[in-house]
N, C-alpha and C positions, 0 to 999 in steps of 0.2 A: 504494500500500500504506500503510495506516495504521500508525503506531507509537504505542503507548500507553505512557505513563510515569506513575509516581507523581508527586505534587507535589514531593517531595524530589528525585527524579531530574531533573525538569524544572528546578528551581532550581539544581542543581549544574551542569547543562549551560548554563544562562543565565549563571551566574557565570564559566564557562570560555569564554564568547563562542562557543558552538557554533551560534548562530542568526544568520542575516542579519536576520530580523525575528521578533517573537513578539507574541502578544496573549493576553489572557484574555477569553473571551466566555462569559457565562452559567456561570461556574465551571469552564470547560474551557480548557485551554491549547492554542494552535495556534502553529505555527512553520514557518519555512523554514530548513532546515539550511544551515549555512555550508560543509558538506563535500559538495558535489555534484560527481561526476565529469563533466567537460565532455562526455564521449562519451555520457552518459545523457540520455534524454528524461525530463523531470520535469514532472508536472502538479500544480499547486498550486491548490486552490480557495480563493478569497479573496472577501470582500465588497468592495464598491467602495472603502470607506475604507482597507482594508488594502492593496488593489491599488495605491493611490497611494503608500503607503510603499515597496512593492517597486519600483515604477517609479522612485522617487527614487534607488534604489540602482543603477539600470541602468548609469550611467557607471562604477561601480566593478566591474561584473561583465562577464564576457566571454560572456554568454548572450543569446540572442534571447528576448524576452518576447512572447508572443502572448496578447492579451486576448480572452476570449470572454464575451459577455453572454448569459445564458440568459433569454429573454423568457418570462415566466409571467403568467398572469392573477392578479389579487389573490386570487381564491378558491383557486387551487392553491397560491399562496405561503402563505396562512394554513393550509391543510390540512397542508402539509409542515412548517410550524413547530410545529403542534400535535403531529404525529406524532413530531417531534424532541424534544418535551417542553418547549418554551419556555413560559414563563409568559404569561398574558394581557397583563401590562404590557410584557414584552419584545416580544410580537407586535405590540401597538399601536405601540410605538416604531419597530420595524422597518418597519411599513407606513407610518408617518408620514414616515420618511426618503425613501420613494419614489425609490429609485435608478433612474437611467436610463443607457443606454449612452453612453460617450464616443465621439468621432468615430473613434478608432483601434480600436474593438472590432469583432470579428466577431460578428454577432447570430445566435443559433440559437434554434429553438423549444424552450424548456425543458420543454414538456409532452410531448415525444416520449419514446419508450421510452429508458431509460437506456443500454441497449446500443447503440442507434442513435446517441445523442448521443456516447457514448464513441468510436465509429467515426469520426464526423464530426470530432471534436477530434483524434483520432489522424491523420486525413487532413490536417488543417490543419498539424499539426506536421511531417509528412513533406514536405509541399509546400514548407515554408520551410527545410528542411535542405539 
């Protein structure tokens, strides 16, 4: 579930240390809440750079982190970035970064139907509980 905040709401939460991690991408703020009930299953979508930040917190957390890499063709990546409203400069930078999966990632076909992907990710989480 997405939570939308105004910039001032976000900055207040940031000052109160309500986030494990946060970032500003393309003028939008993204974060991982510091207030997660350990009985909840939480799915957080991160780019590979932000994933590393969260993994660095793993020792401080009592959570299992499952990394999933969505494998997409460059054409589909560009199409999705355009639909998201990214600028041509941001798209070129993102494509130049050329992210690849790390050895601990579960690799899924990112071009599958989003409901099928959601089910596969949910199955991965339940397998590890």
